[in-house]
Each structure stands twice: as structure tokens, then as C-alpha cells.
ZADO-1210 file (C-alpha; in nm, 4 decimals, padded with zeros to 6 digits):
<atoms>
<atom x="02.7826" y="02.3366" z="-12.7423" code="MET" pos="1"/>
<atom x="02.8372" y="02.4510" z="-12.3554" code="LYS" pos="2"/>
<atom x="02.7756" y="02.1436" z="-12.1103" code="ILE" pos="3"/>
<atom x="02.7824" y="02.1539" z="-11.7558" code="LEU" pos="4"/>
<atom x="02.9184" y="01.9199" z="-11.5876" code="SER" pos="5"/>
<atom x="02.9457" y="01.7255" z="-11.2031" code="LEU" pos="6"/>
<atom x="03.1685" y="01.4722" z="-11.0473" code="GLU" pos="7"/>
<atom x="03.0650" y="01.3919" z="-10.6646" code="THR" pos="8"/>
<atom x="03.1457" y="01.0158" z="-10.7151" code="SER" pos="9"/>
<atom x="03.4283" y="01.0229" z="-10.4381" code="ALA" pos="10"/>
<atom x="03.5796" y="01.2554" z="-10.1426" code="LYS" pos="11"/>
<atom x="03.6220" y="01.5398" z="-10.3657" code="ALA" pos="12"/>
<atom x="03.3554" y="01.7255" z="-10.5516" code="VAL" pos="13"/>
<atom x="03.3633" y="01.9323" z="-10.8981" code="SER" pos="14"/>
<atom x="03.1997" y="02.1259" z="-11.1354" code="ALA" pos="15"/>
<atom x="03.3259" y="02.2436" z="-11.4431" code="ALA" pos="16"/>
<atom x="03.1660" y="02.4111" z="-11.7805" code="VAL" pos="17"/>
<atom x="03.3044" y="02.3228" z="-12.1364" code="ALA" pos="18"/>
<atom x="03.2392" y="02.4042" z="-12.4535" code="GLU" pos="19"/>
<atom x="03.3990" y="02.3148" z="-12.8106" code="ASP" pos="20"/>
<atom x="03.7240" y="02.0455" z="-12.5768" code="GLY" pos="21"/>
<atom x="03.7819" y="02.3793" z="-12.4217" code="ARG" pos="22"/>
<atom x="03.7070" y="02.3900" z="-12.0413" code="VAL" pos="23"/>
<atom x="03.5990" y="02.7528" z="-11.9774" code="LEU" pos="24"/>
<atom x="03.5081" y="02.7415" z="-11.5968" code="ALA" pos="25"/>
<atom x="03.6226" y="02.4689" z="-11.3207" code="TYR" pos="26"/>
<atom x="03.5907" y="02.4222" z="-10.9284" code="ALA" pos="27"/>
<atom x="03.7172" y="02.1722" z="-10.7267" code="TYR" pos="28"/>
<atom x="03.7213" y="02.1015" z="-10.3292" code="GLN" pos="29"/>
<atom x="03.8519" y="01.7942" z="-10.1221" code="ASN" pos="30"/>
<atom x="03.7609" y="01.9598" z="-09.7505" code="VAL" pos="31"/>
<atom x="03.5528" y="01.6567" z="-09.6448" code="GLY" pos="32"/>
<atom x="03.2598" y="01.8614" z="-09.6340" code="LEU" pos="33"/>
<atom x="02.9250" y="01.6583" z="-09.8320" code="THR" pos="34"/>
<atom x="02.8428" y="01.6927" z="-10.1211" code="HIS" pos="35"/>
<atom x="02.4437" y="01.7666" z="-10.0552" code="SER" pos="36"/>
<atom x="02.6353" y="02.0705" z="-09.9077" code="VAL" pos="37"/>
<atom x="02.9117" y="02.1838" z="-10.1263" code="THR" pos="38"/>
<atom x="02.7669" y="02.0458" z="-10.4887" code="LEU" pos="39"/>
<atom x="02.5448" y="02.3229" z="-10.5764" code="MET" pos="40"/>
<atom x="02.6830" y="02.6312" z="-10.4010" code="PRO" pos="41"/>
<atom x="02.9824" y="02.5599" z="-10.6135" code="MET" pos="42"/>
<atom x="02.8238" y="02.5739" z="-10.9490" code="VAL" pos="43"/>
<atom x="02.6419" y="02.8882" z="-10.8444" code="ASP" pos="44"/>
<atom x="02.9815" y="03.0740" z="-10.7447" code="ALA" pos="45"/>
<atom x="03.1502" y="02.9213" z="-11.0596" code="MET" pos="46"/>
<atom x="02.8690" y="03.0182" z="-11.2825" code="LEU" pos="47"/>
<atom x="02.8649" y="03.3350" z="-11.1310" code="GLN" pos="48"/>
<atom x="03.2763" y="03.4235" z="-11.1684" code="ASN" pos="49"/>
<atom x="03.2125" y="03.3396" z="-11.5209" code="ALA" pos="50"/>
<atom x="02.9542" y="03.5365" z="-11.6169" code="GLY" pos="51"/>
<atom x="02.7386" y="03.2096" z="-11.6837" code="MET" pos="52"/>
<atom x="02.3889" y="03.1337" z="-11.5978" code="THR" pos="53"/>
<atom x="02.2551" y="02.7765" z="-11.5500" code="PRO" pos="54"/>
<atom x="01.9579" y="02.8718" z="-11.9240" code="ALA" pos="55"/>
<atom x="02.3233" y="02.9956" z="-12.1075" code="ASP" pos="56"/>
<atom x="02.4275" y="02.5646" z="-12.1238" code="MET" pos="57"/>
<atom x="02.3037" y="02.3258" z="-12.3753" code="ASP" pos="58"/>
<atom x="02.3312" y="02.0195" z="-12.1824" code="CYS" pos="59"/>
<atom x="02.3840" y="01.8633" z="-11.8324" code="VAL" pos="60"/>
<atom x="02.6253" y="01.5597" z="-11.7784" code="ALA" pos="61"/>
<atom x="02.7308" y="01.3755" z="-11.4297" code="VAL" pos="62"/>
<atom x="02.9659" y="01.0808" z="-11.3227" code="ALA" pos="63"/>
<atom x="02.7352" y="00.8313" z="-11.2750" code="CYS" pos="64"/>
<atom x="02.9461" y="00.5698" z="-11.1830" code="GLY" pos="65"/>
<atom x="03.0849" y="00.3359" z="-11.0076" code="PRO" pos="66"/>
<atom x="03.1569" y="00.5091" z="-10.6847" code="GLY" pos="67"/>
<atom x="03.0136" y="00.5724" z="-10.3587" code="SER" pos="68"/>
<atom x="02.6838" y="00.4896" z="-10.3768" code="PHE" pos="69"/>
<atom x="02.5181" y="00.8511" z="-10.1538" code="THR" pos="70"/>
<atom x="02.8122" y="01.0678" z="-10.3699" code="GLY" pos="71"/>
<atom x="02.6647" y="00.9893" z="-10.6884" code="LEU" pos="72"/>
<atom x="02.2909" y="00.9925" z="-10.5858" code="ARG" pos="73"/>
<atom x="02.3967" y="01.3387" z="-10.4525" code="ILE" pos="74"/>
<atom x="02.5072" y="01.4461" z="-10.7939" code="GLY" pos="75"/>
<atom x="02.2769" y="01.2848" z="-11.0393" code="VAL" pos="76"/>
<atom x="02.0007" y="01.3848" z="-10.8403" code="SER" pos="77"/>
<atom x="02.1726" y="01.6953" z="-10.8807" code="ALA" pos="78"/>
<atom x="02.2017" y="01.7174" z="-11.2662" code="ALA" pos="79"/>
<atom x="01.8164" y="01.5950" z="-11.2793" code="LYS" pos="80"/>
<atom x="01.7427" y="01.8933" z="-11.0948" code="GLY" pos="81"/>
<atom x="01.9290" y="02.1326" z="-11.3549" code="LEU" pos="82"/>
<atom x="01.8391" y="01.9249" z="-11.6615" code="ALA" pos="83"/>
<atom x="01.4669" y="01.9110" z="-11.5927" code="TRP" pos="84"/>
<atom x="01.4259" y="02.2415" z="-11.4798" code="ALA" pos="85"/>
<atom x="01.6501" y="02.3672" z="-11.8260" code="LEU" pos="86"/>
<atom x="01.4773" y="02.1126" z="-11.9933" code="GLU" pos="87"/>
<atom x="01.8172" y="01.9744" z="-12.1436" code="LYS" pos="88"/>
<atom x="01.9323" y="01.6985" z="-12.2167" code="PRO" pos="89"/>
<atom x="02.1717" y="01.4684" z="-12.0148" code="CYS" pos="90"/>
<atom x="02.5407" y="01.2745" z="-12.0200" code="CYS" pos="91"/>
<atom x="02.5298" y="00.9803" z="-11.8192" code="ALA" pos="92"/>
<atom x="02.9597" y="00.9533" z="-11.8014" code="VAL" pos="93"/>
<atom x="03.0917" y="00.6711" z="-11.6932" code="SER" pos="94"/>
<atom x="03.2971" y="00.7787" z="-11.4017" code="THR" pos="95"/>
<atom x="03.6352" y="00.5273" z="-11.5246" code="LEU" pos="96"/>
<atom x="03.5785" y="00.6655" z="-11.8774" code="GLU" pos="97"/>
<atom x="03.5755" y="01.0596" z="-11.7271" code="ALA" pos="98"/>
<atom x="03.9151" y="01.0242" z="-11.5235" code="MET" pos="99"/>
<atom x="04.1073" y="00.8069" z="-11.7972" code="ALA" pos="100"/>
<atom x="04.0810" y="01.1432" z="-11.9790" code="TYR" pos="101"/>
<atom x="04.3716" y="01.3101" z="-11.6633" code="ASN" pos="102"/>
<atom x="04.6191" y="01.0724" z="-11.9006" code="ALA" pos="103"/>
<atom x="04.4908" y="01.1904" z="-12.2456" code="ALA" pos="104"/>
<atom x="04.8819" y="01.2917" z="-12.3014" code="LEU" pos="105"/>
<atom x="05.0142" y="00.9788" z="-12.2359" code="HIS" pos="106"/>
<atom x="05.1205" y="00.6972" z="-12.4874" code="THR" pos="107"/>
<atom x="05.0350" y="00.3808" z="-12.4107" code="GLY" pos="108"/>
<atom x="04.7967" y="00.2069" z="-12.1404" code="THR" pos="109"/>
<atom x="04.5831" y="00.4115" z="-11.9124" code="VAL" pos="110"/>
<atom x="04.4603" y="00.1901" z="-11.5822" code="VAL" pos="111"/>
<atom x="04.1390" y="00.3816" z="-11.4440" code="CYS" pos="112"/>
<atom x="04.1328" y="00.2495" z="-11.0356" code="ALA" pos="113"/>
<atom x="03.8887" y="00.3219" z="-10.7526" code="MET" pos="114"/>
<atom x="03.9075" y="00.1411" z="-10.4094" code="ASP" pos="115"/>
<atom x="03.5953" y="-00.0601" z="-10.4155" code="ALA" pos="116"/>
<atom x="03.6937" y="-00.1732" z="-10.0796" code="ARG" pos="117"/>
<atom x="03.6270" y="-00.5441" z="-09.9906" code="ARG" pos="118"/>
<atom x="03.9355" y="-00.6825" z="-10.1634" code="SER" pos="119"/>
<atom x="03.8383" y="-00.5398" z="-10.5210" code="GLN" pos="120"/>
<atom x="03.8820" y="-00.1845" z="-10.7409" code="ILE" pos="121"/>
<atom x="03.6315" y="-00.0327" z="-10.9229" code="TYR" pos="122"/>
<atom x="03.8157" y="-00.1012" z="-11.3220" code="ASN" pos="123"/>
<atom x="03.8488" y="00.0152" z="-11.6736" code="ALA" pos="124"/>
<atom x="04.1258" y="00.0213" z="-11.9024" code="VAL" pos="125"/>
<atom x="04.2360" y="00.2313" z="-12.2135" code="PHE" pos="126"/>
<atom x="04.4227" y="00.2450" z="-12.4983" code="HIS" pos="127"/>
<atom x="04.5652" y="00.6145" z="-12.5161" code="CYS" pos="128"/>
<atom x="04.7192" y="00.7127" z="-12.9043" code="ARG" pos="129"/>
<atom x="04.7795" y="01.0829" z="-12.9735" code="ASP" pos="130"/>
<atom x="04.5099" y="01.2358" z="-12.7792" code="GLY" pos="131"/>
<atom x="04.2646" y="00.9969" z="-12.8265" code="VAL" pos="132"/>
<atom x="04.0911" y="00.7154" z="-12.5976" code="LEU" pos="133"/>
<atom x="04.0086" y="00.3946" z="-12.7230" code="THR" pos="134"/>
<atom x="03.8564" y="00.1602" z="-12.4482" code="ARG" pos="135"/>
<atom x="04.0042" y="-00.2095" z="-12.3508" code="CYS" pos="136"/>
<atom x="03.7282" y="-00.3176" z="-12.1289" code="THR" pos="137"/>
<atom x="03.4020" y="-00.2511" z="-11.9952" code="PRO" pos="138"/>
<atom x="03.3524" y="-00.1078" z="-11.6427" code="ASP" pos="139"/>
<atom x="03.3622" y="-00.3901" z="-11.4135" code="ARG" pos="140"/>
<atom x="03.4549" y="-00.4526" z="-11.0357" code="ALA" pos="141"/>
<atom x="03.7372" y="-00.6975" z="-10.9775" code="ILE" pos="142"/>
<atom x="04.0524" y="-00.8389" z="-10.7491" code="ALA" pos="143"/>
<atom x="04.4070" y="-00.6496" z="-10.7914" code="LEU" pos="144"/>
<atom x="04.5330" y="-00.9694" z="-10.8635" code="SER" pos="145"/>
<atom x="04.3042" y="-01.0206" z="-11.1562" code="GLU" pos="146"/>
<atom x="04.3988" y="-00.7149" z="-11.2744" code="LEU" pos="147"/>
<atom x="04.7765" y="-00.7964" z="-11.2661" code="ALA" pos="148"/>
<atom x="04.6610" y="-01.0848" z="-11.4772" code="GLU" pos="149"/>
<atom x="04.5249" y="-00.9230" z="-11.7696" code="ALA" pos="150"/>
<atom x="04.8314" y="-00.6748" z="-11.7768" code="LEU" pos="151"/>
<atom x="05.1726" y="-00.9003" z="-11.7015" code="LYS" pos="152"/>
<atom x="05.1530" y="-00.9197" z="-12.1216" code="ASN" pos="153"/>
<atom x="05.0552" y="-00.5417" z="-12.1741" code="ASP" pos="154"/>
<atom x="05.4546" y="-00.4322" z="-12.3379" code="GLU" pos="155"/>
<atom x="05.2431" y="-00.0739" z="-12.3472" code="ASN" pos="156"/>
<atom x="05.3693" y="00.2236" z="-12.0932" code="SER" pos="157"/>
<atom x="05.0938" y="00.1861" z="-11.8521" code="LYS" pos="158"/>
<atom x="04.9989" y="00.5045" z="-11.5941" code="ILE" pos="159"/>
<atom x="04.7029" y="00.5003" z="-11.3538" code="ILE" pos="160"/>
<atom x="04.4853" y="00.7616" z="-11.2541" code="VAL" pos="161"/>
<atom x="04.1739" y="00.7546" z="-11.0002" code="GLY" pos="162"/>
<atom x="04.1582" y="00.7677" z="-10.6685" code="ASP" pos="163"/>
<atom x="04.2504" y="00.4058" z="-10.6209" code="GLY" pos="164"/>
<atom x="04.5661" y="00.4378" z="-10.7947" code="ALA" pos="165"/>
<atom x="04.8163" y="00.4646" z="-10.4870" code="THR" pos="166"/>
<atom x="04.6536" y="00.0978" z="-10.4080" code="LEU" pos="167"/>
<atom x="04.6855" y="00.0001" z="-10.7396" code="CYS" pos="168"/>
<atom x="05.0548" y="00.0814" z="-10.7907" code="TYR" pos="169"/>
<atom x="05.1997" y="-00.0918" z="-10.5267" code="ASN" pos="170"/>
<atom x="05.0204" y="-00.4113" z="-10.5574" code="TYR" pos="171"/>
<atom x="05.0969" y="-00.3757" z="-10.9506" code="LEU" pos="172"/>
<atom x="05.4882" y="-00.3067" z="-10.9086" code="SER" pos="173"/>
<atom x="05.4888" y="-00.5890" z="-10.6122" code="GLU" pos="174"/>
<atom x="05.3746" y="-00.8350" z="-10.8946" code="GLN" pos="175"/>
<atom x="05.6631" y="-00.6654" z="-11.1588" code="GLY" pos="176"/>
<atom x="05.4366" y="-00.4714" z="-11.3437" code="ILE" pos="177"/>
<atom x="05.5914" y="-00.2114" z="-11.4592" code="ALA" pos="178"/>
<atom x="05.3388" y="00.1253" z="-11.4235" code="CYS" pos="179"/>
<atom x="05.4217" y="00.4501" z="-11.3316" code="ARG" pos="180"/>
<atom x="05.1112" y="00.6899" z="-11.1216" code="LEU" pos="181"/>
<atom x="04.9692" y="00.9868" z="-11.2795" code="ALA" pos="182"/>
<atom x="05.1175" y="01.3231" z="-11.2025" code="PRO" pos="183"/>
<atom x="04.9447" y="01.4770" z="-10.8445" code="PRO" pos="184"/>
<atom x="04.7381" y="01.7380" z="-11.0168" code="ASP" pos="185"/>
<atom x="04.6192" y="01.4591" z="-11.2693" code="ARG" pos="186"/>
<atom x="04.5528" y="01.1366" z="-11.0678" code="ILE" pos="187"/>
<atom x="04.2207" y="01.2473" z="-10.9315" code="MET" pos="188"/>
<atom x="03.8497" y="01.2621" z="-11.0872" code="GLN" pos="189"/>
<atom x="03.7668" y="01.5504" z="-11.1722" code="SER" pos="190"/>
<atom x="03.4769" y="01.7439" z="-11.3644" code="ALA" pos="191"/>
<atom x="03.6873" y="01.8085" z="-11.5967" code="THR" pos="192"/>
<atom x="03.6884" y="01.5083" z="-11.7526" code="GLY" pos="193"/>
<atom x="03.3400" y="01.4622" z="-11.6908" code="VAL" pos="194"/>
<atom x="03.2460" y="01.7423" z="-11.9339" code="ALA" pos="195"/>
<atom x="03.4992" y="01.5880" z="-12.2264" code="LEU" pos="196"/>
<atom x="03.3620" y="01.2590" z="-12.2058" code="ALA" pos="197"/>
<atom x="03.0260" y="01.4030" z="-12.2564" code="ALA" pos="198"/>
<atom x="03.1529" y="01.5995" z="-12.5510" code="GLU" pos="199"/>
<atom x="03.1954" y="01.2927" z="-12.7331" code="GLU" pos="200"/>
<atom x="02.9007" y="01.1406" z="-12.6191" code="MET" pos="201"/>
<atom x="02.6848" y="01.4398" z="-12.7653" code="VAL" pos="202"/>
<atom x="02.8559" y="01.3791" z="-13.0480" code="ARG" pos="203"/>
<atom x="02.7213" y="01.0344" z="-13.0813" code="GLN" pos="204"/>
<atom x="02.4050" y="01.0961" z="-13.0213" code="GLY" pos="205"/>
<atom x="02.4582" y="00.9429" z="-12.6650" code="ARG" pos="206"/>
<atom x="02.2057" y="01.1577" z="-12.4874" code="THR" pos="207"/>
<atom x="01.9541" y="01.0559" z="-12.2223" code="VAL" pos="208"/>
<atom x="01.6135" y="01.2249" z="-12.0500" code="SER" pos="209"/>
<atom x="01.6383" y="01.3838" z="-11.7441" code="ALA" pos="210"/>
<atom x="01.3993" y="01.1252" z="-11.6280" code="GLN" pos="211"/>
<atom x="01.5915" y="00.8506" z="-11.7921" code="GLU" pos="212"/>
<atom x="01.9165" y="00.9588" z="-11.5940" code="LEU" pos="213"/>
<atom x="01.9662" y="00.6827" z="-11.3509" code="ALA" pos="214"/>
<atom x="02.3158" y="00.5998" z="-11.1253" code="PRO" pos="215"/>
<atom x="02.5079" y="00.3176" z="-11.2318" code="VAL" pos="216"/>
<atom x="02.7128" y="00.1016" z="-10.9088" code="TYR" pos="217"/>
<atom x="02.8200" y="-00.1887" z="-11.0461" code="LEU" pos="218"/>
<atom x="02.7566" y="-00.4089" z="-10.7538" code="ARG" pos="219"/>
<atom x="02.5313" y="-00.4278" z="-10.4678" code="LEU" pos="220"/>
<atom x="02.5162" y="-00.1381" z="-10.1910" code="SER" pos="221"/>
<atom x="02.6658" y="-00.3265" z="-09.8384" code="GLN" pos="222"/>
<atom x="02.2826" y="-00.3175" z="-09.7062" code="ALA" pos="223"/>
<atom x="02.1640" y="-00.5222" z="-10.0079" code="GLU" pos="224"/>
<atom x="02.4654" y="-00.7841" z="-09.9353" code="ARG" pos="225"/>
<atom x="02.3858" y="-00.7863" z="-09.5657" code="GLU" pos="226"/>
<atom x="01.9928" y="-00.8911" z="-09.6489" code="ARG" pos="227"/>
<atom x="02.0619" y="-01.1127" z="-09.8867" code="LEU" pos="228"/>
<atom x="02.3497" y="-01.3219" z="-09.6468" code="ALA" pos="229"/>
<atom x="02.0207" y="-01.3407" z="-09.4192" code="LYS" pos="230"/>
<atom x="01.8460" y="-01.5143" z="-09.7218" code="GLY" pos="231"/>
<atom x="01.5767" y="-01.1789" z="-09.7047" code="LEU" pos="232"/>
<atom x="01.4536" y="-00.9938" z="-10.0390" code="PRO" pos="233"/>
<atom x="01.7126" y="-00.6890" z="-10.1404" code="ILE" pos="234"/>
<atom x="01.4056" y="-00.4646" z="-10.1439" code="THR" pos="235"/>
<atom x="01.1454" y="-00.4472" z="-09.8362" code="VAL" pos="236"/>
<atom x="00.8075" y="-00.4820" z="-09.9878" code="GLU" pos="237"/>
</atoms>
């Protein structure tokens, strides 16, 4: 089964095609251009260079959150459009679970971290052994102090991945919690992780239709928080 995957949850944008655990094609950019400009040309070029077409795909996967509100909307919208046109199923992959695959060769605890601003991180913790990831926590938005409290008695070797990894590493180190950063080429979220996570989801029958595919934000947007602070409803009637 060939899976086309998209990752637009943060500043970088990437796309990949995977089949049976092998990455067949991969494209990545982190040059500051908006994902709405770079994503689809990147997908088109990647498929053409690999001698493939969208019609060759059996499933479309996307990092559906948490992450940048705008970035997630772009990625999910692109995945919905592709899947709808191709009449293919979708996989709504957790951004945090996908990035955990960056550390699949690690033995111990994998700490996934994205900078959520407002003194919080988006976080999930996994245990990895022999290349198999086991989820230990749900995806969540928590304070660094909460994460440190949860990890202080964890005696496993700990590795941190994600665009919030350095922030997380510095704080945990200050608290005396031994950990290390993933290598520079493995630290950022990537469409390859999305594709590999999606393969497992397909095996488990956890696909959705293009119509059902939706982003997962974990918390309200800044505009919604400001409306609530003023005593206004979240949406304008």
C-alpha cells in the first residue's frame, strides 16, 4: 500500500510516499515561505521525480495536530482535496506520534515536544524498544513544570524530538533530569514519520473519509481566547 503523507504543523513543510515501511520519496523545505505556496508544488515535483502520480496512492495521510492553526488547516485542506478527488481513504495522524518515529531506534523514553507558546508545550510521551513505539500519554498541552514532574522518576534513557525540543531539553536539564536531544537531522517533525504512523493506522483499520478528516488543535486559538476573555461567544452568530 502506497501512502502519500503531508506535514505542515510547524515552520517546515514536507511530503513523503511510503510503502511497507520503506520511504520511496521525500521532499522537505524550511525556508520561511508559506505552506500554501510550497506544499502542492512540492508534492507534484516529488511524485514526478519518483515516476509516480496521485492515482498510484492508496491512502492520503496528514499530520492533523497539534500544531500551528494555519499550518494544520493548509495540510488538512490539501489532504482532503487530494483524497476526495482520488476517492481514497485518509489517515488523521497525531503530529506528536509522527515525530516519535524520528527516535524509533532509541531504547527508552521518547519525549515529543512542540512549542505551544504561553509557557506551554504540546507533548506526548512514548516508550520505544526494538523499533516499536508504545504510547504512554495522550496528546496534551501542558506546562514544562508538569512534564518535569511526570518524568522525574523515569529511569529510562530519554530523548527529545520536535520543534520544542531545545526548549524542553533546557528546562529538564535545569531540573536535574537527564535527557538528550535527537540528532539535528532527526529532531524536526517530518512527513516520513506521518507516513510510517499512517501505515500502522491502516493496519488497525483507523482510516477516515475525506469528509471526516479534520484538524485537532488541543486548545482554543488566540482569537477565541480573546473573545472568551471579553465575555463573548467563541463564534460570531
